[in-house]
C-alpha positions as CSV (number, residue, x, y, z in Angstrom):
1,M,142.8,-86.0,7.2
2,S,145.4,-88.7,7.4
3,D,145.4,-91.7,5.1
4,E,147.0,-93.7,7.9
5,I,145.0,-96.5,9.5
6,L,145.2,-96.4,13.3
7,R,146.7,-99.4,15.0
8,I,144.1,-102.0,15.8
9,R,144.9,-102.0,19.5
10,R,144.1,-98.3,19.7
11,L,140.8,-99.0,17.9
12,I,139.9,-101.8,20.3
13,E,140.6,-99.5,23.2
14,T,138.5,-96.8,21.7
15,A,135.6,-99.2,21.4
16,R,136.2,-100.3,25.0
17,I,136.2,-96.7,26.3
18,H,133.4,-95.1,24.3
19,P,130.6,-97.5,23.3
20,G,131.9,-100.3,25.5
21,S,131.6,-98.3,28.7
22,A,127.8,-97.7,27.9
23,M,127.2,-101.5,27.8
24,P,126.0,-103.5,30.7
25,T,128.7,-105.1,32.8
26,E,128.1,-108.6,31.4
27,S,128.6,-107.6,27.8
28,H,131.2,-109.0,25.5
29,Q,133.0,-106.9,23.0
30,S,133.8,-108.7,19.7
31,L,137.1,-108.6,17.8
32,P,137.4,-105.7,15.3
33,I,135.4,-106.1,12.1
34,P,136.9,-104.0,9.2
35,L,134.2,-102.2,7.2
36,L,134.0,-99.9,4.2
37,V,131.3,-97.3,4.9
38,G,131.0,-95.5,1.6
39,D,134.6,-94.3,1.0
40,A,135.4,-94.3,4.7
41,A,137.6,-96.9,6.4
42,A,135.9,-98.1,9.6
43,V,136.1,-100.8,12.2
44,G,132.9,-102.3,13.7
45,F,132.4,-104.0,17.0
46,L,129.6,-106.2,18.2
47,F,128.4,-106.2,21.8
48,A,126.8,-109.3,23.0
49,P,125.2,-110.1,26.4
50,T,126.9,-112.9,28.3
51,R,126.3,-115.0,31.4
52,L,129.0,-116.8,33.3
53,Q,127.9,-120.2,34.6
54,A,130.2,-122.1,36.9
55,G,131.2,-125.4,35.3
56,A,129.7,-124.4,31.9
57,G,131.7,-121.3,30.9
58,L,130.7,-118.0,29.4
59,W,127.3,-118.2,27.6
60,V,127.1,-115.7,24.7
61,F,123.8,-114.4,23.4
62,P,123.1,-112.7,20.1
63,P,124.6,-109.2,19.8
64,T,122.4,-106.4,20.9
65,Y,124.5,-103.5,19.8
66,R,127.0,-102.6,17.1
67,A,129.4,-99.7,17.1
68,V,131.4,-98.2,14.2
69,I,134.6,-96.3,14.6
70,N,136.5,-94.4,11.9
71,A,139.7,-96.4,11.3
72,R,141.7,-93.2,10.3
73,T,140.6,-90.8,13.0
74,G,139.4,-93.0,15.8
75,T,136.1,-91.1,15.9
76,F,133.2,-93.0,17.3
77,D,130.7,-92.8,14.4
78,E,127.7,-95.0,15.3
79,M,126.1,-97.0,18.0
80,R,123.0,-98.9,17.1
81,R,120.8,-101.5,18.8
82,V,120.6,-104.7,16.7
83,G,119.1,-108.1,16.7
84,P,119.6,-111.3,14.8
85,A,117.3,-110.1,12.0
86,D,119.6,-107.2,11.3
87,F,122.2,-109.8,10.2
88,S,119.7,-111.9,8.3
89,L,120.0,-114.6,11.0
90,D,117.2,-116.5,12.7
91,H,118.3,-116.8,16.3
92,D,116.1,-116.3,19.4
93,P,117.6,-113.2,21.1
94,A,116.6,-114.7,24.5
95,R,118.6,-117.9,24.0
96,A,122.3,-118.3,24.3
97,L,124.2,-119.1,21.1
98,G,126.6,-121.3,23.0
99,T,129.6,-121.0,25.2
100,Y,132.9,-119.3,24.6
101,G,136.3,-120.1,26.1
102,L,139.7,-121.4,25.2
103,A,139.7,-123.8,22.3
104,E,140.4,-127.3,23.3
105,G,144.1,-128.0,23.7
106,V,145.0,-124.3,23.7
107,T,146.8,-123.0,26.8
108,A,146.3,-119.4,28.1
109,E,149.8,-118.6,27.0
110,Q,149.2,-120.0,23.5
111,Y,146.0,-118.0,23.3
112,L,147.6,-114.8,24.2
113,A,150.5,-115.3,21.7
114,L,148.1,-116.2,19.0
115,K,145.9,-113.1,19.8
116,E,149.0,-110.9,19.4
117,R,149.7,-112.5,16.0
118,L,146.1,-111.9,15.0
119,L,146.2,-108.2,16.0
120,D,149.5,-107.8,14.1
121,A,147.9,-109.3,11.1
122,Y,145.0,-106.9,11.3
123,D,147.5,-104.0,11.3
124,A,149.4,-105.4,8.3
125,L,146.3,-106.3,6.3
126,L,144.0,-103.3,6.8
127,P,145.8,-100.8,4.7
128,W,145.5,-103.2,1.7
129,F,141.9,-103.9,2.4
130,F,140.9,-100.3,2.7
131,S,142.9,-99.2,-0.3
132,G,141.6,-102.0,-2.6
133,D,145.2,-102.5,-3.7
134,P,145.4,-105.4,-6.1
135,A,149.0,-106.0,-5.1
136,A,147.7,-107.5,-1.9
137,A,147.0,-110.7,-3.8
138,H,150.7,-111.4,-4.0
139,G,153.3,-112.6,-1.6
140,G,153.3,-111.4,2.0
141,A,149.6,-110.4,2.0
142,R,148.5,-113.9,1.0
143,R,150.6,-115.4,3.9
144,L,149.2,-112.8,6.3
145,A,145.7,-113.6,5.2
146,E,146.3,-117.2,5.9
147,D,147.8,-116.4,9.3
148,F,144.8,-114.1,10.0
149,R,142.3,-116.8,9.0
150,N,144.0,-119.5,11.1
151,A,144.4,-117.3,14.2
152,F,140.8,-116.0,13.9
153,A,139.5,-119.5,13.8
154,V,141.0,-120.1,17.3
155,I,140.7,-116.6,18.9
156,G,137.4,-115.5,17.4
157,E,134.3,-116.5,19.2
158,G,132.9,-119.4,17.2
159,V,129.4,-118.8,18.5
160,L,129.5,-115.3,17.0
161,R,131.0,-116.3,13.6
162,P,127.8,-115.9,11.6
163,Y,127.5,-112.4,13.0
164,Y,131.1,-111.5,12.1
165,R,130.5,-112.8,8.6
166,A,127.3,-111.0,8.2
167,F,128.5,-107.6,9.5
168,G,131.9,-107.8,7.9
169,R,131.0,-109.7,4.8
170,Q,133.2,-107.7,2.5
171,F,136.3,-108.1,4.7
172,F,135.9,-111.8,5.4
173,T,135.2,-112.5,1.8
174,W,138.4,-110.6,0.9
175,I,140.4,-112.6,3.5
176,D,139.0,-115.9,2.2
177,S,139.8,-115.1,-1.4
178,L,143.3,-113.8,-0.5
179,A,144.1,-116.8,1.6
180,A,142.8,-119.3,-0.9
């Protein structure tokens, strides 16, 4: 077994092909959520129903599925039906959390460039996160964590933020402490 972490774009594509292809057409796949599952490095994804409404945007509902992919092998490990209670959240699953779209003042070109920076930051940070390497608290990793946090604030779906934080608590706490 390799100790190498697969590139985040490959893991996103794996989620799109395997669990994502089983989802209804109007499902939204979240950004990757790094997880430690026992000793295994993994990346989780949430799948949330959506409804597009002309003039209002993309309405996002609470996630109904979560998938877990091994970050070293790309093996699809788990697909599980979930609801708000699985994240200790009190949302009505039948009601939209809100809309998702480009942040105010962000052009499509800026969004795409920022998303590329975010994905590059995932690739740079994940080996440190999965290894628990204390050297991550110094220098470049701290700047990467700040970049990650700033980019995620724009690219990440704000309406799903409580779900990201609940599912990926260990990773997001690590990012926050590193970026502080």
